[in-house]
C-alpha positions as CSV (number, residue, x, y, z in Angstrom):
1,M,-100.4,-214.9,145.5
2,S,-100.3,-213.4,149.0
3,N,-101.5,-215.2,152.1
4,P,-105.0,-214.3,153.3
5,A,-105.2,-212.3,156.5
6,R,-106.0,-214.5,159.5
7,T,-106.9,-211.6,161.7
8,F,-107.8,-208.0,161.1
9,E,-104.4,-207.1,162.7
10,D,-102.8,-208.8,159.6
11,L,-104.4,-206.3,157.2
12,D,-102.1,-203.6,155.9
13,V,-104.9,-201.0,156.1
14,Y,-105.4,-201.8,159.8
15,Q,-101.7,-201.5,160.5
16,K,-101.6,-198.1,158.8
17,A,-104.7,-197.0,160.8
18,R,-102.9,-198.0,164.0
19,T,-99.8,-196.0,163.0
20,L,-102.0,-193.0,162.2
21,T,-103.7,-193.3,165.5
22,N,-100.4,-193.4,167.4
23,Q,-99.2,-190.3,165.5
24,V,-102.5,-188.5,166.2
25,Y,-102.2,-189.2,169.9
26,T,-98.6,-188.0,169.9
27,L,-99.5,-184.8,168.1
28,T,-102.5,-184.0,170.2
29,R,-100.4,-184.2,173.4
30,R,-98.5,-181.1,172.3
31,S,-99.3,-178.0,174.4
32,G,-101.0,-175.9,171.7
33,F,-103.3,-178.7,170.7
34,A,-103.9,-180.3,174.1
35,K,-105.7,-177.3,175.4
36,D,-108.6,-177.8,173.1
37,F,-110.1,-180.8,174.9
38,G,-113.1,-181.2,172.7
39,L,-111.2,-181.2,169.5
40,V,-108.5,-183.6,170.9
41,D,-111.2,-186.0,172.0
42,Q,-113.1,-185.8,168.7
43,I,-110.0,-186.4,166.6
44,R,-108.8,-189.3,168.8
45,R,-112.2,-191.0,168.8
46,A,-112.3,-190.7,165.0
47,C,-109.0,-192.5,164.6
48,V,-110.0,-195.2,167.0
49,S,-113.3,-195.5,165.1
50,V,-111.4,-196.2,161.8
51,M,-109.6,-199.1,163.5
52,S,-112.8,-200.4,165.0
53,N,-114.7,-200.3,161.7
54,I,-111.9,-202.3,160.0
55,A,-112.0,-204.9,162.7
56,E,-115.8,-205.1,162.6
57,G,-115.8,-205.4,158.8
58,F,-113.2,-208.2,158.9
59,E,-115.4,-210.2,161.3
60,R,-118.4,-210.1,159.0
61,N,-119.5,-213.4,157.4
62,G,-118.3,-213.0,153.8
63,N,-119.8,-211.5,150.7
64,A,-123.5,-211.8,151.7
65,D,-123.0,-208.9,154.1
66,L,-121.3,-206.8,151.4
67,L,-124.1,-207.5,149.0
68,S,-126.8,-206.4,151.5
69,M,-125.4,-202.9,151.8
């Protein structure tokens, strides 16, 4: 049995989302992409939103929150 995550940073899905966000930021710095400021901003905010949602979901108080959805 694996150890439970103590923080959201311990979650594999969060680590993958952070890696994806870093890759997106790298790709959107390239000259062809970087010129479309609106698209770059939207894609970057979407990636950060995934990480934020994982963190927020981790902080919820157990199964009662899941059952209420």
